[in-house]
N, C-alpha and C positions, 0 to 999 in steps of 0.2 A: 849654750846660747844658740838660738835658731838663726839661720841665715834668712835673708829677705824672702818673704812669702809671696811677694808681688813681682811681676815682670818689670824689669828696669825700663822697658820701652813703652808698654801700654798701661802699666799700673794695675792690671787685672791679676787675680790670684793665679799662681803658676799653672794650676791644673785647668784653668779656663783660657790661658793665653793662646791666641792664634796668630801671634806675630810671625811674619815670614822670615825672621832672621834665624830661626832654628827649625829643625824638622825631626820628628820622632821616627826612629827606624825600627827599634825593637822594644818590647817590654818583657821583663823577667819578673816572675812572682813566685813566692814560696813562704809559707808560714807567717803571713802577716807583713812580709816585706815586699817591696816592688822597686825595680830600677828601670829607668828608661834610658836607652842608648840614643844619644842626640847628635845630630850634625849641626854645628853652628856655622851658618853661611857667611856671617860678617867676618869671622876669623878663619874660616875654612879649616876648622879643627873638629875633632870628635870629643865627646864627653858623656857624662851621665848625670841624671837626677835621681836622687834616692829618696824613697818614701817608706813609711811604716805605719801600720795600723796601731793607734794608741787610744786609750781611754781619755776622752776630753769632755768634761762636764757630764760625766755619766754615760756617754755614748762612744762607741767605737768610731773613729774617723781616721781617714788617711791623712797623715801629717808629713809635710815636707821636711826632710832631714838635712840634706846637703846637695850641693851641686859641685861637680868637678869637671874641669876641662883638661884635655890631654894633648897639649901641643907636641908635635913631632911623633905622634902615635897614630895608628890606623883604627879602623872599625873593629877589627878583631880584638885589639887591646881594650877598647871600651866594652866590648861584649864580655871579655874576661873579667873586667872590673865589676860589671853588673852581676855576673854569675857568682863571683866571690862574695858579693854583698848579700844576695838572697840566701846563700848557703851559710852565712854567718862567719865567713873567713875574714871579710872586710867589715869593720864596725866603726861607728862614730860615737862620740860622747852622748849624743842625743838619743841613741837607740835605747829602747826599753826591753826589747826582745833579745834573747840570747838563743841563736839557732846553731845548728851544727851537728 
């Protein structure tokens, strides 16, 4: 089951969202996977958004997989989570690729 594809605040697709309640710090990419390290200003916490290239209606598209927030953790923790995802150590049920 996919999580919400739209921003809760502006209603735009997550990849088009320009709300100032979050800020993208880093992007990790490898073998069809991408993870963005995010600072959520409303909650003053770090987190990640996870994406994957998948075949949708016969075309490869970047698909939102999951979002996680990490209360009580710092930027380095979020970076490690992003790194683990793109190297296939961290997975979600929605993932179609198996990396590693």
